[in-house]
Every structure is written in C-alpha cells, then in structure tokens.
C-alpha positions as CSV (number, residue, x, y, z in Angstrom):
1,M,26.2,47.7,39.9
2,K,22.7,46.6,39.3
3,N,20.5,47.6,42.4
4,L,18.9,44.5,44.2
5,P,15.6,44.7,45.8
6,R,15.9,46.0,49.5
7,N,14.3,43.2,50.8
8,F,16.7,40.6,49.0
9,T,19.8,42.1,50.2
10,G,19.1,42.9,53.7
11,R,19.2,46.4,52.7
12,S,15.8,47.3,54.7
13,K,17.4,45.9,57.9
14,L,20.1,48.1,57.5
15,D,18.1,51.4,56.8
16,E,15.9,50.4,60.0
17,A,18.9,50.1,62.2
18,F,20.2,53.4,61.0
19,T,16.7,55.0,61.5
20,A,16.3,53.5,64.9
21,Q,19.4,55.6,66.0
22,G,18.1,58.7,64.3
23,L,21.0,58.6,61.3
24,T,20.7,58.6,57.9
25,S,22.5,55.9,55.9
26,K,25.1,56.9,53.0
27,I,25.3,53.3,51.3
28,V,26.6,53.4,47.9
29,F,27.1,49.8,46.8
30,T,24.9,47.0,48.1
31,A,25.6,43.1,47.1
32,A,24.0,40.0,47.9
33,D,27.1,38.2,48.3
34,A,29.3,38.6,51.1
35,D,32.4,37.6,49.1
36,V,31.7,40.8,47.1
37,I,31.3,42.8,49.8
38,K,34.7,41.5,51.3
39,T,36.5,42.2,48.2
40,Y,35.3,45.7,48.2
41,V,36.6,46.2,51.5
42,R,40.0,44.7,50.6
43,L,40.2,47.1,47.7
44,G,39.9,50.0,50.2
45,L,36.5,51.2,48.8
46,G,35.0,51.3,52.6
47,V,33.6,49.2,55.3
48,G,31.1,46.4,54.8
49,I,28.4,44.9,56.8
50,V,28.0,41.0,56.7
51,A,26.3,38.4,58.4
52,K,28.5,36.9,61.2
53,M,28.3,33.5,59.4
54,A,30.0,35.2,56.4
55,H,33.3,36.0,58.4
56,N,35.8,33.2,58.5
57,P,38.7,34.1,61.0
58,E,41.2,32.2,59.0
59,I,40.3,33.1,55.5
60,D,39.4,36.6,56.6
61,A,42.6,37.1,58.7
62,D,43.4,40.4,56.6
63,L,40.0,41.7,57.8
64,I,38.9,43.3,61.2
65,A,35.6,41.9,62.5
66,I,33.5,44.1,64.7
67,D,30.6,42.7,66.3
68,A,27.5,44.7,65.5
69,S,24.7,42.3,66.3
70,H,23.4,44.6,69.0
71,L,22.6,47.2,66.4
72,F,20.7,44.9,64.1
73,E,17.3,43.0,64.4
74,P,17.7,39.2,63.4
75,S,17.1,38.1,60.0
76,I,15.5,34.8,58.8
77,T,16.8,33.1,55.6
78,K,14.5,30.9,53.8
79,I,15.1,28.1,51.4
80,G,12.7,27.9,48.6
81,F,11.7,25.5,45.8
82,R,8.8,25.5,43.2
83,Q,5.7,23.5,44.6
84,G,5.4,20.2,42.9
85,T,9.0,19.9,42.1
86,F,10.7,16.5,42.6
87,L,13.4,16.9,45.0
88,R,16.1,14.8,44.5
89,G,18.3,13.1,47.5
90,Y,21.2,15.6,46.9
91,M,18.8,18.3,47.2
92,Y,17.5,17.1,50.6
93,D,21.0,16.5,51.6
94,F,21.8,20.4,51.0
95,I,18.8,21.7,52.6
96,E,19.8,19.5,55.6
97,M,23.4,20.4,55.5
98,F,22.3,24.2,55.2
99,A,19.5,23.8,57.9
100,P,19.7,20.9,60.2
101,H,16.2,21.4,61.4
102,L,15.0,21.0,58.0
103,T,14.7,17.1,57.9
104,R,13.4,15.2,54.7
105,E,10.2,14.6,56.5
106,L,9.8,18.3,57.4
107,V,10.3,19.4,53.8
108,Q,8.0,16.8,52.4
109,A,5.1,18.1,54.9
110,T,5.7,21.5,53.4
111,S,5.4,20.5,49.8
112,N,1.7,19.5,50.4
113,C,0.7,23.0,52.2
114,R,-1.5,25.3,50.3
115,S,-1.1,28.1,52.4
116,Q,1.2,30.2,54.7
117,L,-1.0,29.2,57.7
118,E,-0.5,25.5,56.9
119,L,3.3,26.0,56.7
120,D,3.3,28.3,60.0
121,D,1.3,25.2,61.6
122,I,4.0,22.7,60.5
123,F,6.7,25.1,62.0
124,K,5.0,26.3,65.1
125,E,7.0,23.6,67.0
126,V,10.3,24.0,65.4
127,S,13.2,26.0,67.0
128,L,15.0,28.0,64.4
129,P,18.9,28.1,65.0
130,T,20.5,31.6,65.3
131,H,24.1,32.4,63.9
C-alpha cells in the first residue's frame, strides 16, 4: 500500500496520542479511507482507528466500536478549492451539506482572501461543529 503523508491520514495525531501515553505504535497499514480500514478489520487483519462519524451502527453492525475520543486530540477537516475557481451551485450545495456553517456567502468571502490572517479574521466569529 502506498504510504500517504502523515498529516493527510491523521497518522501524526495517532503517533502523538501513543507518545503522550509513553507507548510506541506498531502501525502496519495506514489508509485515508475509513471504508478501507473497516474492510481490513472485517478481513481479520487487526483493529482499526477511524473517526466517530465514519462508524454507522446500522451499516457497521458487524463491527464493535469503542469510543476512544478521550485518547486523541480533536482534528480539523478542511475543504479546499483553487483560488479563482468558479464554484457552481452544486459545489456550494456540497460544501454546505458537508459543513452547514460554510454558507455560500462565507465561502465567497474566503475567495477574496490573500493571506491566512485574512481567512482567520473571517472565521474568528464562526463556531466550528464537532463530531
């Protein structure tokens, strides 16, 4: 399996959690897709760590989910698009379905930003949801 960058897969968060407990992880596989991880678990290849929102009690009834949120720092997921890209209506709809706090107006405001400071200023009053 191709190794993905540690910051892309959430691997750095896992390593930090193990290190904080004085443990050394022995992670053999990493995958960016929770369905791939759950498939490996179903095949008996070990245990998997996935985000809480990736476990559906109905679909994943054959898997046992143990809440380990107390062991890991929260992560932030970002939606990205190339600056200057014309976003179509369905793109705004997808963004808002994925993250209801990212309204069309807010997303349009980010398109005009030229620095991280400007982006941070736009989001300073936005409360980020947690899952």
